[in-house]
DRENDO-1510 file (C-alpha; in Angstrom, 1 decimal, always signed):
<recs>
REC; n; res; u; v; w
REC; 1; MET; +27.6; +17.8; +8.2 .
REC; 2; GLN; +30.5; +15.3; +8.3 .
REC; 3; ILE; +29.4; +11.6; +8.0 .
REC; 4; ASP; +32.8; +10.1; +7.2 .
REC; 5; GLU; +32.9; +6.3; +7.6 .
REC; 6; SER; +29.3; +6.2; +8.7 .
REC; 7; VAL; +27.4; +3.1; +7.4 .
REC; 8; VAL; +24.0; +4.2; +5.9 .
REC; 9; PHE; +21.3; +1.7; +4.9 .
REC; 10; ILE; +19.1; +3.2; +2.1 .
REC; 11; THR; +16.0; +1.5; +0.6 .
REC; 12; GLY; +14.7; +2.5; -2.8 .
REC; 13; ALA; +18.3; +3.4; -3.7 .
REC; 14; GLY; +18.0; +2.5; -7.4 .
REC; 15; SER; +16.3; +5.7; -8.5 .
REC; 16; GLY; +14.9; +9.1; -7.6 .
REC; 17; ILE; +15.4; +10.4; -4.1 .
REC; 18; GLY; +17.0; +7.2; -2.8 .
REC; 19; GLN; +19.6; +7.2; -5.6 .
REC; 20; ALA; +20.4; +10.9; -5.2 .
REC; 21; ALA; +20.8; +10.4; -1.4 .
REC; 22; ALA; +23.0; +7.4; -1.9 .
REC; 23; ILE; +25.3; +9.3; -4.3 .
REC; 24; LEU; +25.5; +12.4; -2.1 .
REC; 25; LEU; +26.1; +10.6; +1.1 .
REC; 26; ALA; +28.8; +8.4; -0.5 .
REC; 27; LYS; +30.5; +11.6; -1.7 .
REC; 28; GLN; +30.5; +12.8; +1.9 .
REC; 29; GLY; +32.4; +9.7; +3.0 .
REC; 30; ALA; +29.6; +7.4; +4.0 .
REC; 31; LYS; +29.6; +3.6; +3.3 .
REC; 32; ILE; +26.3; +2.9; +1.5 .
REC; 33; GLY; +24.1; -0.2; +1.8 .
REC; 34; ALA; +21.9; +0.3; -1.3 .
REC; 35; LEU; +18.7; -1.7; -1.4 .
REC; 36; ASP; +16.3; -1.8; -4.3 .
REC; 37; ILE; +14.0; -4.4; -6.0 .
REC; 38; SER; +15.4; -3.5; -9.4 .
REC; 39; ASP; +18.8; -5.0; -10.1 .
REC; 40; GLU; +19.2; -2.8; -13.2 .
REC; 41; GLN; +18.6; +0.4; -11.4 .
REC; 42; LEU; +20.7; -0.7; -8.5 .
REC; 43; LYS; +23.6; -1.3; -10.8 .
REC; 44; GLU; +23.4; +2.3; -12.0 .
REC; 45; THR; +23.6; +3.6; -8.4 .
REC; 46; ILE; +26.5; +1.3; -7.6 .
REC; 47; ASP; +28.4; +2.2; -10.8 .
REC; 48; THR; +28.0; +5.9; -10.2 .
REC; 49; ILE; +29.2; +5.7; -6.6 .
REC; 50; THR; +32.2; +3.4; -7.3 .
REC; 51; ALA; +33.3; +5.5; -10.3 .
REC; 52; ASP; +33.5; +8.5; -7.9 .
REC; 53; GLY; +35.6; +6.5; -5.5 .
REC; 54; GLY; +32.8; +5.8; -3.0 .
REC; 55; GLN; +32.0; +2.6; -1.1 .
REC; 56; VAL; +28.7; +0.8; -1.6 .
REC; 57; ILE; +27.2; -2.7; -1.4 .
REC; 58; GLY; +24.2; -3.6; -3.5 .
REC; 59; LEU; +21.3; -5.3; -1.7 .
REC; 60; PRO; +18.6; -6.5; -4.1 .
REC; 61; ALA; +15.4; -7.1; -2.1 .
REC; 62; ASP; +11.7; -6.5; -1.8 .
REC; 63; VAL; +11.1; -4.3; +1.3 .
REC; 64; SER; +7.6; -5.9; +1.8 .
REC; 65; GLN; +9.2; -9.3; +2.5 .
REC; 66; PRO; +10.6; -9.8; +6.0 .
REC; 67; TYR; +13.2; -12.4; +5.1 .
REC; 68; HIS; +14.5; -10.2; +2.2 .
REC; 69; VAL; +15.0; -7.2; +4.5 .
REC; 70; GLU; +16.5; -9.2; +7.3 .
REC; 71; GLN; +19.0; -10.8; +5.0 .
REC; 72; ALA; +19.8; -7.4; +3.4 .
REC; 73; VAL; +20.6; -5.9; +6.8 .
REC; 74; GLN; +22.7; -8.9; +7.7 .
REC; 75; GLN; +24.7; -8.6; +4.5 .
REC; 76; LEU; +25.4; -5.0; +5.3 .
REC; 77; VAL; +26.5; -5.7; +8.8 .
REC; 78; ASP; +28.7; -8.6; +7.6 .
REC; 79; LYS; +30.3; -6.2; +5.2 .
REC; 80; TRP; +31.1; -3.2; +7.5 .
REC; 81; GLY; +30.2; -4.4; +11.0 .
REC; 82; ARG; +27.6; -1.7; +11.9 .
REC; 83; ILE; +24.8; +0.5; +10.8 .
REC; 84; ASP; +24.8; +4.2; +11.8 .
REC; 85; ALA; +21.8; +5.6; +9.8 .
REC; 86; VAL; +18.8; +4.3; +7.9 .
REC; 87; PHE; +16.9; +6.1; +5.1 .
REC; 88; ALA; +13.6; +4.2; +4.7 .
REC; 89; ASN; +12.7; +5.6; +1.3 .
REC; 90; ALA; +11.3; +2.7; -0.8 .
REC; 91; GLY; +7.8; +3.3; -1.9 .
REC; 92; ILE; +5.2; +3.3; -4.7 .
REC; 93; ASN; +2.3; +5.4; -5.7 .
REC; 94; GLY; +0.2; +2.3; -6.4 .
REC; 95; LYS; -3.4; +2.5; -7.7 .
REC; 96; TRP; -5.2; +5.8; -7.6 .
REC; 97; ALA; -8.9; +5.2; -8.0 .
REC; 98; PRO; -12.4; +6.0; -6.5 .
REC; 99; ILE; -12.8; +4.0; -3.3 .
REC; 100; GLU; -15.4; +1.6; -4.7 .
REC; 101; GLU; -13.1; +0.8; -7.6 .
REC; 102; LEU; -10.0; +0.3; -5.4 .
REC; 103; THR; -9.5; -3.4; -4.7 .
REC; 104; ALA; -8.3; -5.0; -1.5 .
REC; 105; ASP; -5.2; -6.2; -3.5 .
REC; 106; ASP; -4.5; -2.6; -4.6 .
REC; 107; TRP; -4.7; -1.4; -1.0 .
REC; 108; ASP; -2.5; -4.2; +0.3 .
REC; 109; LYS; +0.2; -3.7; -2.3 .
REC; 110; THR; +0.5; +0.0; -1.5 .
REC; 111; LEU; +0.4; -0.5; +2.2 .
REC; 112; ASN; +2.8; -3.5; +2.2 .
REC; 113; ILE; +5.5; -1.6; +0.3 .
REC; 114; ASN; +5.1; +1.8; +1.8 .
REC; 115; LEU; +4.2; +1.2; +5.4 .
REC; 116; LYS; +5.1; -2.4; +6.1 .
REC; 117; GLY; +8.3; -1.9; +4.2 .
REC; 118; THR; +9.2; +1.0; +6.5 .
REC; 119; PHE; +8.4; -1.1; +9.6 .
REC; 120; LEU; +10.6; -4.0; +8.4 .
REC; 121; THR; +13.5; -1.7; +7.5 .
REC; 122; VAL; +13.5; -0.1; +10.9 .
REC; 123; LYS; +12.7; -3.4; +12.7 .
REC; 124; TYR; +15.8; -5.2; +11.4 .
REC; 125; ALA; +18.2; -2.3; +11.5 .
REC; 126; ALA; +17.3; -1.1; +15.0 .
REC; 127; PRO; +19.3; -3.7; +16.9 .
REC; 128; HIS; +22.4; -2.5; +15.1 .
REC; 129; LEU; +21.6; +1.2; +15.6 .
REC; 130; LYS; +21.1; +0.6; +19.3 .
REC; 131; LYS; +24.8; -0.3; +19.7 .
REC; 132; GLN; +26.0; +3.2; +19.2 .
REC; 133; GLY; +23.0; +5.4; +18.4 .
REC; 134; GLY; +22.2; +6.9; +15.0 .
REC; 135; SER; +19.6; +8.4; +12.8 .
REC; 136; ILE; +16.5; +7.1; +11.0 .
REC; 137; VAL; +14.9; +9.1; +8.2 .
REC; 138; VAL; +11.6; +8.0; +6.6 .
REC; 139; THR; +10.2; +9.3; +3.3 .
REC; 140; ALA; +6.5; +10.1; +3.6 .
REC; 141; SER; +4.8; +12.8; +1.4 .
REC; 142; VAL; +2.7; +15.9; +1.5 .
REC; 143; ASN; -0.2; +13.6; +0.6 .
REC; 144; GLY; -1.8; +12.3; +3.8 .
REC; 145; THR; +0.0; +14.8; +6.0 .
REC; 146; ARG; -0.9; +18.3; +4.7 .
REC; 147; MET; -2.5; +17.7; +1.4 .
REC; 148; PHE; -5.7; +15.7; +0.8 .
REC; 149; SER; -6.8; +17.1; -2.6 .
REC; 150; ASN; -5.4; +14.2; -4.7 .
REC; 151; THR; -8.7; +12.3; -5.3 .
REC; 152; GLY; -8.2; +8.6; -5.5 .
REC; 153; ALA; -5.0; +8.4; -3.5 .
REC; 154; SER; -6.6; +7.0; -0.4 .
REC; 155; ALA; -4.3; +4.0; -0.1 .
REC; 156; TYR; -1.2; +6.0; -0.8 .
REC; 157; SER; -2.1; +8.9; +1.5 .
REC; 158; SER; -3.0; +6.4; +4.3 .
REC; 159; SER; +0.3; +4.7; +4.0 .
REC; 160; LYS; +2.1; +8.1; +4.2 .
REC; 161; ALA; +0.1; +9.3; +7.2 .
REC; 162; GLY; +0.9; +5.9; +8.8 .
REC; 163; GLN; +4.6; +6.5; +8.3 .
REC; 164; VAL; +4.4; +9.8; +10.2 .
REC; 165; ALA; +2.7; +8.2; +13.2 .
REC; 166; PHE; +5.2; +5.3; +13.0 .
REC; 167; THR; +8.2; +7.6; +13.0 .
REC; 168; LYS; +6.9; +9.6; +16.0 .
REC; 169; MET; +6.4; +6.3; +17.9 .
REC; 170; ILE; +9.9; +5.1; +17.3 .
REC; 171; ALA; +11.4; +8.5; +18.0 .
REC; 172; LEU; +10.2; +8.1; +21.6 .
REC; 173; GLU; +10.9; +4.3; +21.8 .
REC; 174; LEU; +14.4; +4.6; +20.6 .
REC; 175; ALA; +15.5; +7.9; +22.1 .
REC; 176; LYS; +17.1; +6.2; +25.1 .
REC; 177; TYR; +19.5; +4.5; +22.7 .
REC; 178; LYS; +20.5; +7.9; +21.2 .
REC; 179; ILE; +18.6; +7.1; +18.0 .
REC; 180; ARG; +16.8; +10.0; +16.3 .
REC; 181; ALA; +13.9; +9.4; +13.9 .
REC; 182; ASN; +12.5; +12.0; +11.5 .
REC; 183; VAL; +10.2; +12.0; +8.5 .
REC; 184; ILE; +10.5; +14.0; +5.4 .
REC; 185; CYS; +7.4; +15.0; +3.3 .
REC; 186; PRO; +8.3; +15.8; -0.3 .
REC; 187; GLY; +5.9; +17.5; -2.6 .
REC; 188; ALA; +6.3; +17.5; -6.4 .
REC; 189; ILE; +9.8; +16.1; -7.0 .
REC; 190; THR; +11.1; +15.1; -10.4 .
REC; 191; THR; +11.5; +11.3; -10.1 .
REC; 192; ASN; +10.3; +8.2; -11.9 .
REC; 193; ILE; +7.7; +7.3; -9.2 .
REC; 194; GLY; +5.0; +8.1; -11.7 .
REC; 195; GLU; +5.9; +5.0; -13.6 .
REC; 196; ASN; +4.4; +2.8; -10.8 .
REC; 197; THR; +1.2; +4.8; -10.6 .
REC; 198; GLN; -2.0; +3.3; -12.0 .
REC; 199; LYS; -4.7; +6.0; -12.3 .
REC; 200; SER; -8.3; +5.2; -12.9 .
REC; 201; ASP; -10.2; +6.8; -15.8 .
REC; 202; ASN; -12.9; +7.7; -13.4 .
REC; 203; LEU; -10.9; +10.0; -11.2 .
REC; 204; ALA; -11.9; +13.2; -12.9 .
REC; 205; ALA; -15.6; +12.7; -12.1 .
REC; 206; GLU; -14.8; +12.3; -8.4 .
REC; 207; LYS; -12.5; +15.3; -8.0 .
REC; 208; PRO; -14.0; +18.2; -6.0 .
REC; 209; PRO; -14.7; +21.3; -8.1 .
REC; 210; VAL; -11.9; +23.5; -6.8 .
REC; 211; ASP; -9.8; +25.9; -8.8 .
REC; 212; PHE; -6.3; +26.5; -7.4 .
REC; 213; PRO; -4.3; +29.6; -8.2 .
REC; 214; GLU; -2.0; +29.4; -11.2 .
REC; 215; GLY; +1.4; +27.9; -10.3 .
REC; 216; SER; +1.0; +25.2; -7.7 .
REC; 217; ILE; +4.5; +25.5; -6.2 .
REC; 218; PRO; +4.9; +29.1; -5.0 .
REC; 219; LEU; +8.6; +29.1; -4.2 .
REC; 220; THR; +9.6; +27.9; -7.7 .
REC; 221; HIS; +6.7; +29.3; -9.8 .
REC; 222; GLY; +5.3; +25.9; -10.4 .
REC; 223; GLN; +8.5; +24.0; -11.1 .
REC; 224; PRO; +9.0; +20.7; -9.2 .
REC; 225; GLY; +11.9; +20.1; -6.9 .
REC; 226; ARG; +14.8; +17.8; -7.6 .
REC; 227; SER; +15.8; +14.6; -6.0 .
REC; 228; GLU; +19.1; +16.2; -5.2 .
REC; 229; ASP; +17.3; +18.9; -3.1 .
REC; 230; VAL; +15.8; +16.1; -1.0 .
REC; 231; ALA; +19.1; +14.4; -0.7 .
REC; 232; GLN; +20.6; +17.5; +1.0 .
REC; 233; LEU; +17.9; +17.3; +3.6 .
REC; 234; VAL; +18.6; +13.6; +4.2 .
REC; 235; LEU; +22.3; +14.5; +4.6 .
REC; 236; PHE; +21.4; +17.0; +7.3 .
REC; 237; LEU; +19.2; +14.6; +9.1 .
REC; 238; VAL; +21.7; +11.7; +9.2 .
REC; 239; SER; +24.5; +14.0; +10.3 .
REC; 240; ASP; +25.3; +15.4; +13.7 .
REC; 241; ALA; +24.1; +18.8; +12.4 .
REC; 242; SER; +20.6; +17.7; +13.4 .
REC; 243; LYS; +21.6; +16.0; +16.6 .
REC; 244; HIS; +18.7; +17.5; +18.7 .
REC; 245; ILE; +16.0; +16.9; +16.1 .
REC; 246; SER; +13.8; +13.9; +16.5 .
REC; 247; GLY; +10.1; +13.0; +16.0 .
REC; 248; THR; +9.7; +15.8; +13.5 .
REC; 249; GLU; +8.1; +16.0; +10.1 .
REC; 250; ILE; +9.8; +18.3; +7.6 .
REC; 251; TRP; +8.0; +19.3; +4.4 .
REC; 252; ILE; +10.2; +19.9; +1.4 .
REC; 253; ASP; +7.7; +21.2; -1.2 .
REC; 254; GLY; +8.3; +24.8; -2.0 .
REC; 255; ALA; +5.2; +25.7; +0.0 .
REC; 256; GLN; +3.0; +23.6; -2.3 .
REC; 257; SER; +1.1; +21.8; +0.4 .
REC; 258; LEU; +0.2; +25.2; +2.1 .
REC; 259; LEU; -1.6; +26.2; -1.1 .
REC; 260; MET; -3.2; +23.0; -2.0 .
REC; 261; GLY; -4.2; +21.4; +1.3 .
</recs>
């Protein structure tokens, strides 16, 4: 899975899955364009990569804003002249609440970052990928794809289902340019995404009365996965080891979504 000298654009690179992927891919020889809305978290990623001898450029930006993303892509191309792979990973959980309590602003915020942000990331990177081909990886979720039991997550799940459809569309549209597009669907992974989750106090009353077997992640006896586990999957998908895989969802959840769908 050699990716030496490849230029990889990663959004949400300041923490969690994005940070783990940036660090791993840099160790494998990739040049990383690390985008995040948080300067502080982005600095941690940059410092880790550079301390290990890797190459990285920090790109502070809001993925829901077209001009921000366009400028970030241009900075990356100005730095290294090309883009070989994109990991559209930035996202939030947003507000989880009963449908009548969820506001239009709550809905828009989640969809703008998760789905529109993915669209903008691919839109502005695609012209550069077309020059030599490459790989696009999108982070969706088990929610909205296999699992629909998280009451109140209607905005989040809709954004994740939309990402799957979007990835399949671009997989066909961009195939003639030798660009692959795949979507990963993590289950419970130890990250800090819970910090941007707002849960309503009224969710318990809306939850269907279903009792799941003890231990919700069969493969690990209930233990969540790690960001580093997902990073290994991203490495596979951006490398030539997956050169005949495109338009595919890959669940990385220890069989969690099969149990809790």
